[in-house]
C-alpha positions as a Markdown table, in Angstrom:
| # | Residue | x | y | z |
|---|---|---|---|---|
| 1 | Met | -52.9 | 5.8 | -84.5 |
| 2 | Gly | -53.5 | 7.2 | -80.8 |
| 3 | Phe | -52.1 | 10.3 | -79.3 |
| 4 | Val | -50.7 | 11.2 | -75.6 |
| 5 | Thr | -50.8 | 14.5 | -74.3 |
| 6 | Ile | -47.6 | 15.5 | -72.5 |
| 7 | Asn | -46.9 | 18.7 | -71.0 |
| 8 | Gly | -49.7 | 20.2 | -73.2 |
| 9 | Arg | -48.1 | 18.7 | -76.4 |
| 10 | Ser | -50.0 | 16.2 | -78.3 |
| 11 | Val | -47.7 | 13.4 | -79.5 |
| 12 | Pro | -48.3 | 10.0 | -81.4 |
| 13 | Ile | -48.0 | 7.0 | -79.5 |
| 14 | Lys | -46.3 | 5.2 | -82.4 |
| 15 | Gly | -45.8 | 1.7 | -80.9 |
| 16 | Ala | -44.5 | 3.0 | -77.5 |
| 17 | Lys | -46.0 | 0.9 | -74.6 |
| 18 | Thr | -45.4 | 3.4 | -71.7 |
| 19 | Val | -45.3 | 7.1 | -71.0 |
| 20 | Leu | -41.8 | 6.9 | -70.3 |
| 21 | Glu | -41.0 | 5.6 | -73.7 |
| 22 | Ile | -42.8 | 8.3 | -75.3 |
| 23 | Ala | -41.3 | 11.2 | -73.2 |
| 24 | Arg | -37.7 | 9.7 | -73.9 |
| 25 | Arg | -38.3 | 9.6 | -77.6 |
| 26 | Glu | -39.7 | 13.1 | -77.5 |
| 27 | Gly | -36.7 | 14.5 | -75.5 |
| 28 | Ile | -38.7 | 15.2 | -72.5 |
| 29 | Trp | -36.6 | 14.5 | -69.3 |
| 30 | Ile | -37.9 | 12.1 | -66.5 |
| 31 | Pro | -35.6 | 10.9 | -64.0 |
| 32 | Thr | -35.2 | 7.2 | -63.3 |
| 33 | Leu | -32.9 | 5.0 | -61.4 |
| 34 | Cys | -34.7 | 1.4 | -61.6 |
| 35 | Asn | -35.3 | 1.5 | -65.4 |
| 36 | His | -33.2 | -0.4 | -67.9 |
| 37 | Pro | -33.7 | -0.9 | -71.6 |
| 38 | Gly | -33.1 | -4.6 | -71.2 |
| 39 | Leu | -35.6 | -5.2 | -68.5 |
| 40 | Pro | -39.3 | -4.9 | -68.1 |
| 41 | Pro | -40.3 | -1.8 | -66.3 |
| 42 | Tyr | -40.8 | -2.3 | -62.4 |
| 43 | Gly | -41.5 | 1.3 | -60.8 |
| 44 | Ala | -39.4 | 0.6 | -57.7 |
| 45 | Cys | -37.7 | 4.1 | -57.4 |
| 46 | Arg | -40.8 | 6.1 | -58.4 |
| 47 | Leu | -38.8 | 9.0 | -59.3 |
| 48 | Cys | -40.4 | 9.0 | -62.8 |
| 49 | Leu | -43.6 | 10.0 | -61.4 |
| 50 | Val | -46.2 | 12.1 | -63.7 |
| 51 | Glu | -49.4 | 13.7 | -62.9 |
| 52 | Val | -52.2 | 12.2 | -64.7 |
| 53 | Lys | -54.7 | 14.7 | -65.7 |
| 54 | Ala | -57.1 | 12.6 | -67.9 |
| 55 | Gly | -57.4 | 9.5 | -69.6 |
| 56 | Ala | -56.6 | 7.4 | -66.6 |
| 57 | Lys | -57.2 | 7.5 | -62.8 |
| 58 | Pro | -56.1 | 11.0 | -62.0 |
| 59 | Gly | -53.2 | 11.4 | -59.6 |
| 60 | Leu | -49.4 | 10.4 | -59.7 |
| 61 | Ala | -48.3 | 7.4 | -61.5 |
| 62 | Ala | -44.8 | 5.8 | -62.5 |
| 63 | Ser | -44.3 | 6.7 | -66.0 |
| 64 | Cys | -42.3 | 3.5 | -66.4 |
| 65 | Thr | -45.3 | 1.3 | -65.8 |
| 66 | Leu | -48.0 | 3.6 | -67.0 |
| 67 | Pro | -49.6 | 2.5 | -70.4 |
| 68 | Ala | -49.6 | 4.9 | -73.3 |
| 69 | Thr | -53.2 | 5.1 | -74.3 |
| 70 | Asp | -55.0 | 7.2 | -76.5 |
| 71 | Gly | -56.5 | 10.2 | -75.1 |
| 72 | Leu | -54.2 | 10.1 | -71.9 |
| 73 | Val | -53.0 | 13.7 | -70.6 |
| 74 | Val | -50.1 | 13.9 | -68.2 |
| 75 | Glu | -47.8 | 16.5 | -66.8 |
| 76 | Thr | -44.4 | 15.6 | -65.9 |
| 77 | Asp | -43.1 | 18.5 | -63.9 |
| 78 | Thr | -46.1 | 20.1 | -61.8 |
| 79 | Pro | -45.6 | 21.3 | -58.2 |
| 80 | Arg | -46.9 | 18.1 | -56.9 |
| 81 | Val | -44.6 | 15.8 | -59.0 |
| 82 | Gln | -41.6 | 18.1 | -57.9 |
| 83 | Arg | -42.4 | 18.0 | -54.3 |
| 84 | Thr | -42.6 | 14.1 | -54.4 |
| 85 | Arg | -39.6 | 13.7 | -56.2 |
| 86 | Lys | -37.4 | 15.7 | -53.7 |
| 87 | Ile | -38.8 | 13.6 | -51.0 |
| 88 | Leu | -38.3 | 10.6 | -52.7 |
| 89 | Ile | -34.5 | 11.6 | -53.5 |
| 90 | Lys | -34.0 | 12.8 | -49.8 |
| 91 | Leu | -34.9 | 9.2 | -48.6 |
| 92 | Leu | -32.5 | 8.1 | -51.0 |
| 93 | Leu | -29.7 | 10.1 | -49.7 |
| 94 | Glu | -30.4 | 9.0 | -46.5 |
| 95 | Arg | -30.1 | 5.4 | -47.4 |
| 96 | Ala | -27.2 | 5.5 | -49.8 |
| 97 | Pro | -25.2 | 8.8 | -49.0 |
| 98 | Glu | -22.2 | 7.6 | -50.9 |
| 99 | Ala | -24.2 | 6.5 | -54.2 |
| 100 | Glu | -22.7 | 9.3 | -56.6 |
| 101 | Val | -25.7 | 8.8 | -59.1 |
| 102 | Val | -28.2 | 9.6 | -56.4 |
| 103 | Lys | -26.1 | 12.8 | -55.3 |
| 104 | Asp | -25.8 | 13.9 | -59.0 |
| 105 | Leu | -29.6 | 13.5 | -59.2 |
| 106 | Ala | -30.3 | 15.2 | -56.0 |
| 107 | Lys | -28.4 | 18.3 | -57.2 |
| 108 | Lys | -30.2 | 18.2 | -60.6 |
| 109 | Leu | -33.6 | 18.3 | -58.7 |
| 110 | Gly | -32.6 | 21.0 | -56.5 |
| 111 | Val | -32.2 | 18.7 | -53.2 |
| 112 | Val | -29.1 | 19.8 | -50.8 |
| 113 | Pro | -27.6 | 16.8 | -49.0 |
| 114 | Pro | -27.8 | 17.1 | -45.1 |
| 115 | Ala | -24.7 | 18.4 | -43.6 |
| 116 | Glu | -24.3 | 15.1 | -41.5 |
| 117 | Gln | -25.1 | 11.8 | -42.9 |
| 118 | Val | -25.6 | 8.1 | -41.2 |
| 119 | Ala | -24.7 | 5.5 | -43.7 |
| 120 | Ala | -26.9 | 2.3 | -43.4 |
| 121 | Pro | -25.4 | -0.2 | -41.2 |
| 122 | Glu | -24.6 | -2.9 | -43.9 |
| 123 | Thr | -24.4 | -1.0 | -47.2 |
| 124 | Thr | -23.8 | 2.5 | -48.3 |
| 125 | Arg | -25.0 | 2.4 | -52.0 |
| 126 | Cys | -27.6 | 0.0 | -52.6 |
| 127 | Ile | -31.1 | 1.9 | -53.4 |
| 128 | Leu | -33.1 | -1.0 | -53.6 |
| 129 | Cys | -34.1 | -0.3 | -57.5 |
| 130 | Gly | -34.1 | -4.2 | -58.1 |
| 131 | Leu | -32.1 | -4.1 | -61.2 |
| 132 | Cys | -29.7 | -6.7 | -60.3 |
| 133 | Val | -32.5 | -8.9 | -59.1 |
| 134 | Arg | -34.5 | -8.7 | -62.3 |
| 135 | Ala | -31.3 | -9.3 | -64.5 |
| 136 | Cys | -30.5 | -12.4 | -62.3 |
| 137 | Glu | -34.0 | -13.7 | -62.7 |
| 138 | Ser | -33.7 | -12.9 | -66.6 |
| 139 | Ile | -30.6 | -14.9 | -67.0 |
| 140 | Gly | -32.3 | -17.7 | -65.2 |
| 141 | Ser | -30.4 | -18.1 | -62.1 |
| 142 | Ser | -32.3 | -16.2 | -59.3 |
| 143 | Ala | -29.5 | -16.2 | -56.9 |
| 144 | Ile | -30.6 | -13.1 | -55.3 |
| 145 | Gly | -33.9 | -11.6 | -54.3 |
| 146 | Phe | -35.7 | -9.0 | -51.9 |
| 147 | Ala | -35.9 | -9.9 | -48.3 |
| 148 | Phe | -37.6 | -8.4 | -45.1 |
| 149 | Arg | -39.8 | -5.1 | -45.5 |
| 150 | Gly | -39.4 | -1.6 | -44.5 |
| 151 | Ser | -36.4 | -0.2 | -43.4 |
| 152 | Arg | -34.9 | -3.6 | -43.1 |
| 153 | Arg | -35.4 | -4.5 | -46.8 |
| 154 | Lys | -32.4 | -5.7 | -48.5 |
| 155 | Val | -31.1 | -7.7 | -51.6 |
| 156 | Met | -29.6 | -10.7 | -50.5 |
| 157 | Pro | -29.2 | -14.7 | -51.7 |
| 158 | Pro | -31.6 | -16.9 | -50.2 |
| 159 | Phe | -31.4 | -17.2 | -46.1 |
| 160 | Gly | -28.5 | -14.7 | -46.3 |
| 161 | Lys | -25.9 | -17.3 | -47.2 |
| 162 | Pro | -23.4 | -17.1 | -50.0 |
| 163 | Ala | -24.9 | -17.0 | -53.4 |
| 164 | Leu | -24.4 | -20.5 | -54.3 |
| 165 | Glu | -26.7 | -20.2 | -57.5 |
| 166 | Cys | -24.6 | -17.4 | -58.8 |
| 167 | Leu | -23.3 | -18.1 | -62.4 |
| 168 | Gly | -20.7 | -15.5 | -62.4 |
| 169 | Cys | -22.2 | -13.7 | -65.5 |
| 170 | Gln | -21.9 | -10.4 | -63.7 |
| 171 | Ala | -25.5 | -9.2 | -65.3 |
| 172 | Cys | -26.0 | -7.6 | -61.9 |
| 173 | Val | -22.7 | -5.5 | -62.1 |
| 174 | Gln | -23.9 | -4.2 | -65.6 |
| 175 | Val | -27.1 | -2.8 | -64.5 |
| 176 | Cys | -26.6 | -1.7 | -60.9 |
| 177 | Pro | -26.5 | 2.0 | -61.4 |
| 178 | Thr | -24.6 | 2.9 | -58.3 |
| 179 | Gly | -21.8 | 0.6 | -58.1 |
| 180 | Glu | -22.6 | -1.5 | -55.0 |
| 181 | Val | -22.1 | -4.8 | -56.9 |
| 182 | Val | -18.5 | -5.8 | -57.4 |
| 183 | Phe | -16.9 | -8.8 | -58.9 |
| 184 | Thr | -12.9 | -9.4 | -58.4 |
| 185 | Ile | -10.5 | -12.3 | -59.6 |
| 186 | Ser | -8.6 | -14.3 | -56.9 |
| 187 | Gly | -6.5 | -17.0 | -58.1 |
| 188 | Asn | -8.9 | -19.3 | -60.1 |
| 189 | Arg | -12.0 | -17.7 | -58.6 |
| 190 | Leu | -14.4 | -15.0 | -59.4 |
| 191 | Gln | -15.7 | -13.4 | -56.1 |
| 192 | Gly | -18.9 | -11.2 | -56.1 |
| 193 | Glu | -19.9 | -8.7 | -53.2 |
| 194 | Pro | -21.9 | -7.9 | -51.4 |
| 195 | Trp | -23.3 | -11.4 | -51.8 |
| 196 | Arg | -20.3 | -13.5 | -51.0 |
| 197 | Ser | -20.5 | -15.4 | -54.4 |
| 198 | Glu | -17.7 | -17.4 | -55.6 |
| 199 | Val | -17.4 | -19.4 | -58.7 |
| 200 | Glu | -14.7 | -21.3 | -60.5 |
| 201 | Leu | -13.1 | -19.8 | -63.7 |
| 202 | Lys | -12.7 | -22.0 | -66.6 |
| 203 | Glu | -9.2 | -22.5 | -68.2 |
| 204 | Cys | -8.5 | -22.3 | -71.9 |
| 205 | Ala | -7.5 | -25.6 | -73.2 |
| 206 | Ser | -5.1 | -24.1 | -75.5 |
| 207 | Cys | -3.4 | -21.4 | -73.6 |
| 208 | Gly | -4.1 | -22.1 | -70.0 |
| 209 | Arg | -5.5 | -18.6 | -69.7 |
| 210 | Leu | -8.7 | -18.3 | -67.5 |
| 211 | Phe | -11.5 | -16.9 | -69.6 |
| 212 | Ala | -15.1 | -17.7 | -68.5 |
| 213 | Pro | -17.2 | -18.6 | -65.2 |
| 214 | Arg | -17.5 | -22.4 | -65.5 |
| 215 | Pro | -21.1 | -22.3 | -64.1 |
| 216 | Leu | -22.1 | -19.7 | -66.6 |
| 217 | Val | -20.7 | -22.0 | -69.3 |
| 218 | Glu | -22.5 | -25.1 | -68.3 |
| 219 | His | -25.7 | -23.0 | -67.9 |
| 220 | Leu | -25.5 | -21.8 | -71.3 |
| 221 | Lys | -25.1 | -25.2 | -72.5 |
| 222 | Glu | -28.0 | -26.5 | -70.6 |
| 223 | Arg | -30.1 | -23.7 | -71.5 |
| 224 | Phe | -29.6 | -23.9 | -75.2 |
| 225 | Gly | -29.4 | -27.6 | -75.5 |
| 226 | Phe | -26.2 | -27.9 | -77.4 |
| 227 | Asp | -22.3 | -27.5 | -76.9 |
| 228 | Phe | -21.2 | -24.4 | -78.6 |
| 229 | Ala | -18.0 | -24.7 | -80.8 |
| 230 | Gly | -14.8 | -23.7 | -78.9 |
| 231 | Glu | -16.3 | -23.8 | -75.5 |
| 232 | Glu | -12.8 | -24.9 | -74.2 |
| 233 | Leu | -11.0 | -22.1 | -75.9 |
| 234 | Cys | -10.7 | -18.6 | -74.7 |
| 235 | Pro | -11.7 | -15.9 | -77.4 |
| 236 | Glu | -8.4 | -15.3 | -78.6 |
| 237 | Cys | -7.7 | -19.0 | -79.3 |
| 238 | Arg | -11.0 | -19.7 | -80.4 |
| 239 | Arg | -10.7 | -16.9 | -82.9 |
| 240 | Gln | -7.4 | -18.3 | -84.2 |
| 241 | Ala | -8.8 | -21.7 | -84.5 |
| 242 | Met | -11.7 | -20.7 | -86.2 |
| 243 | Ala | -9.4 | -18.6 | -88.8 |
| 244 | Ala | -7.4 | -21.7 | -89.3 |
| 245 | Lys | -10.3 | -23.7 | -89.8 |
| 246 | Leu | -11.4 | -21.1 | -92.4 |
| 247 | Ala | -8.1 | -21.0 | -94.1 |
| 248 | Glu | -8.2 | -24.7 | -94.4 |
| 249 | Thr | -11.7 | -24.9 | -95.9 |
| 250 | Ile | -10.7 | -22.1 | -98.4 |
| 251 | Leu | -7.2 | -23.3 | -99.1 |
| 252 | Pro | -7.0 | -27.2 | -98.3 |
| 253 | Gly | -3.6 | -27.7 | -97.0 |
| 254 | Ala | -2.9 | -24.4 | -95.6 |
| 255 | Gln | -1.5 | -23.9 | -92.5 |
| 256 | Gly | -3.3 | -22.1 | -89.7 |
């Protein structure tokens, strides 16, 4: 079993793949904004920087993508790390001054937001963490992606048109750390912003309630290669149908 030294303390790797995993397991705080346990590490926000002292190329490295290898020595809170994190959080404050998670992290890092802030022209909360893009890819939709470079970089559907490939799964909403992605229901349509996506909601064959995005249901059927039981029913009606079927199996002739 290999060991990694973090802040002068030798800790076992124990199957961890990255330095960030070990740090979290050991209760060592490292800030992150683009990391999610359900998605592969990406290293976009760079806030998880640590300083490598030995065992790998010396210098700053993103702990979420830094492999945990035997003999690695890192420091998580050196003056160099602190300075770099403060610069990064200041840049995020300028880009997304309305993002509460950024303001909270800035306060924790000792960064005071400027008295006057100018919001980005098209968004006030997107920090380009890429979580929504990666979540969409993992679902198998890829309805959104990164476009442009530098200060013009943004997340958007292909060619800036409404996200026609959106399944309505709302995985992007679940992983977005700033609340930039929002879905609302209008009639029988599920509408997503800021990408102007719109999908039809499926109606329960029993009670008539709208319960699931139709494209998502079709995607799941195609992806897994079978029609799942009760796909035409909302969760409540499906439970009732399954309970009635179970009762009929156990007690033939029983009424559901």
